[in-house]
N, C-alpha and C positions, 0 to 999 in steps of 0.2 A: 757334345751332345749324345744323347741316347737315341738308338733308333727307336721309332714309335711301333706300336702293334696295331693291327686292325687298319690295313690299308693294302691296296694292291697298284701295281704300276699299269700305266696305261701307254698309248703311242706317244711318240715324240717327247719322251722324257718326262710326261706328266705323272702324276700320282693322284689316286682318290683315296681320301680318308674314310674309313668305314666306322670311325668311332661313335659318330651321333648322326641324327637324321638328316642334318645338312650335306653329309657325303661331299664335301669340299673337293673339287678338282683343282691341283695346283700345279703351275708352271714352274720350272727350275727356278729356284731362288725366291720364291713366294711363299706367303703364310696364308693359313686358313682364316676363317671368320672369327676363330678364338684368339688368333696371333700368337698362339704358342706352339705351332706344328709347322715346320717348314720343309719343302722339297730341296733337298741339296744333292744334285746330281743323280736325280732318279731314286733317291732313297728319302723317305720322310723321317724326320728328327722331331722329337720332343725338345724344346727349348728351356723347359722349367724343371726338368728332372734333378733332383737334389737341391734346388734352389727356392726353399720356403722364404716368403716374404713376411710371413708372421708366425709365431708359435709361442703358445702360452699355456700355463695351467689354467683350467677352467672346470666347471661341472656340467653333467649332461643336461640340467636345467636350461642351460644358456642355448641350446640348440633349437627350440627346446625338444628333450627326449624326457617325457615323465615316467614312462615304465621300463627304464633301462637302468637298473641299480641306482636308485634315487641317492643324489647327493655324493656320488663318488668322485674321486679326482681323474680328470682325464687331460690328456696333453693333446691340444687342438693346434692344427697347422693348416696352412694353404700357400699356394703359390699364386702369382697373378694369372688373370684371364678368365673368360667365361664364353658358353656357346649361346647365350642369350644377351638382349640389350634391355633389359627391364628399366623402365624410365624413372622407377622409384626407388632403384637399389640403393641401400644404405652403406654399402662397401663398394660403391662405383669407383672410388680411386684405386682400388685394387683390381675390381673385377673386369674394369674396362682399360687397365693398363697393358703396355706392350712390355715383354721381357726387357729388362734394363732400366726401364722407367722408374720402377720402384726398387728400393734398395732391399738386398736379400743377402743370406748367408748359404754357405755350402755344408748342407748336412745329408749325407749318403743314409740310406733306409737302416742301415745297422746303428748309426749314429742316434737316429731318432728313437729307435727302440731303447737303446741304452740309457738315453736321455730321460726318457718316460719311466724307465725302472728306478733310475737314480732320484727321480722327483716323487717317487712313489704312487705314480700313476696306476689306474686300474684298467685304463682304457686309452686307444689313441683314435682321435676323431678328425676326420677331414672336413673342412668347414669354410665358412667366411667368403669365399669365391665360389667357384664350381668345381669339385673335384673330378668331374668327367675329363677336363682339359688338361689335369695333370695324372691320368689314369694310370700310367706305367708305375710312377712314383708311390701312388696311393696303394696300387695291388703289391708292389715289393716290401713296402713297410708292413702291411697287414699279412702278408705270408710270414714274414719273419717275427711280428708281433704274437702271432697265434702259437709260434714255435716256443715262445717265452712265457706264455700263460697269460697274455694280455687280450683284452677284449677290443674290437674295432667298431667303429660306426662311421657311417657318411651322412652328410647334410647335403642334399642334392636338389636339383631341379627337375631331375627325372628324364631330361632330354638327351637320351643314350639310346643305342641301337640294342637289339636284344641280345646278340652274341657277345659282346663285351660286358653288358650287365650280367648275363649269366656266370660268366667267368668271374666277375668280381664279387658276386654274391657267394661264392665259394669261401671267400676269405672275409666275410663281412658278418658281424653278429647284430647291427641294428641299422636300420636305414630311416632316416627323416625325409621325406619328400615335400618340396614346397609347391602345392598345387597352386598356381597362379590365379586361375580362374576356371569358369567351366562353360566358356564360350569360345568358339574360333575366333571370333572378332577381337575378344580381349587379348588372346594370345599373339594374334596378329599386330593389332595397334600397340599394344603397350610392352611387349615383350620380344617381337620381331621373331616369332616361332609358331609352332602348330600345337593344338591340345592332344590329338589323338596319340602320339608317341609317349607322352606323359603317362595316360591312361593305361596304355600296355605295360609300361615299366611298373606301375603300381599293381598292375595284376601279377606280372611275374615276380616280384618282391614277396608279394603274399603267397603264391605258389611254392616259392622254395622255402617257405618256413622260417624266413628271416624276419625278426622282429620289424614292425613298421609302424611310424607314425607320420601324421599328416598335418602340414599347417597351411592354412589358408588366410592369408593377409587380406582382411577386408577392406577395399579401397573405395571411399565414398565416390558415388556417381559413376563407377566403373565396373565393379563386380558385386555390388551389394544388392542386387535386385532379389526379393523374396523368392520369386520363380526359379531363378538360377541356382540359387542356394538350396532350395528343395529338391531340384533336379540332382544336384552333386550329392547331397545326403543320401537320395535313394540310390543313388548309383553306387555310392560307397557301401552302403548296406547290402545290396544285391551281390556287387562283384568281390568286395573285399571282406565284408563280414562286419557285424555291428560291434564287435569287439576292438576295432582298430582305433586308438585314440586320434581324435581330431582338435587341432588347437586353432580356435579363430582369433585371428590377433589384430590388435588395433594398429592401424595405418598412421603414420607420421610423415608430415613433408619431407621429401628427400629428392637429391637429384635433379631431375627435370619436372618433377610433379609438386613444386613447391606452393602452388596456388591453391591446391586442396586444404580442406581443413583436416586435424584428425578426426578418426572414425568416432562418432559419438558412441559412449558405452550403451546406450540404449539400443542402438543398432547391432552391436555385438550380442546382447542380451537377446534381442529379437532373433538373431541368426542362431544362437544357442537353442532357443525354443524350437525353431524349426528342425534342427539336427535331433533333438529329443523326440520329436513328434515323427521323426523317420525311423525311429528305433536305435540310434546309436547310443552306447552306453557311457562313453568316456569323452565328453566334451569339455574343452578347457577355453578359457579366455585369456589371451596373452597380451602382454604390454599394458596391464591394468593391475595396478598394485594392490594387493590384499583383497582380492574379490573371492567369494566363496567358490567360484567355478575354477580357482587355481588349485584347489585340493581334490584328492580322488578319494571316491567313496565306492563301496561294494555296490554294484549294479543288482545285486539280489536282496540285500537286506539294509542297505543304505548306511552301513557301518563307515566312520570315517577311518580311512586308512592311511592316507599321506596328508599330511598338513605342511603347506608351503608358505613362505613371505619372499617375494622377490624371486631370486635364484636360489634361495637357502631352503632347505629341508629342515623343518623343525621337529616332525614325527614321522616315524614309518613302521607301520604295524603289520605289513604283508610278511608272511613267513612261509617258504617254500612255496611262493607263487599263489597263496590261498588266503582268503579273508579269516582272520582268527576267530571271527564270530560264527560264520555259518559254513565255512570250509569251501566256498565258493571259488574257483579258480580265477585268478585275475591275469589276463593276458599281458605279457611282458616277459622281461628278465629281472629277477627279484633275488635279494639276499636269502640264504638257505636259514638262516637264524638272526631276527632281529634286523635293526637299521644298520646300513651300509655306512662305514666309517672311512675315514680318508687314509688308513694304513693298511697294508697287507696283511691277512690273517696269519697266525703263528704256524698254521699247517700249510702254509703256501709253499710250494717245492719248485715252482718255476716251470710245471708241466701241465699243459694245457687239460688234460684230462683229469686233475686233481682240484681244478678250482672250486672253491666251495660255494657254488651259485647255482641256481636252478633255473631252466627257461620253462615258461608255461605260455606257449603260443597256442592261441585258439579264439573261436567266437564265443559269444556271450551265452550261447546254447548249453 
């Protein structure tokens, strides 16, 4: 076991975890809400360090991260555990598992980085479950990955306290936050959590200059109210900027919400019109095959920039983070010359400062 970070000891041998807003207080021998952190004789340990339950080669579009080196190869991994209880979780068999319930292998941070480089990955991503609960593992991998010239990204629910988030952002290049809903009742009833800490996390990611994208799963009868959607989009525009990509994703029945129908495509298109009316520049529809809203267009001149089908990138015309037609800067992390391919460029030296990519983070103004 590896000692956890962000906790303090209390009286009678108890410890209080400071990693996420739950701030679980644990008696000796007990674990927290996430099931992955245990008080052992007054010391808090992480039970999942170096124990990924899944690891595979994918693309950033799977996240989805559409403005993050489109089409490149990434190594994605997760351990078991989550600090939410979303009733529709598609990975519930892993996110709601206890360490030992799911098969895992031993891979220390250096092993993960070496594997990524052997496989020709250009980034490492922490996803599938909730990376907050394997914080120490994700941080150590990211620190080593940056030393070897790799990018890093995290797919998270954003339910993390400010201090650990601030430290993690120092070794993260891209963050995708799942904004589950925009009402306190939705978070309480569907996710067993609260909304306010997630909004704070979104603002902190944006303020840190780390590339940010947001996914909003549109769940029929629960978070698809037009008024709430409008309030969310206006909040994003005001507090995060109109250039932050927003993915409005189609719900399919999973886990405990199997009685609901899939999200009607017309409902997604209505939500997209609301987002456009609020001034957001990059709104995508997820889990909808070959929809025009899967492609990226310049918000200034409407030139097609990135064309996609499913998780595949067919064309990418963004060069040096700008539209080739009008020169408008496109928020994100982009290849410096032409479309990203699945091999490391000949000029790659393994040093972070020589990566042939450019970052263009900013609003649409």
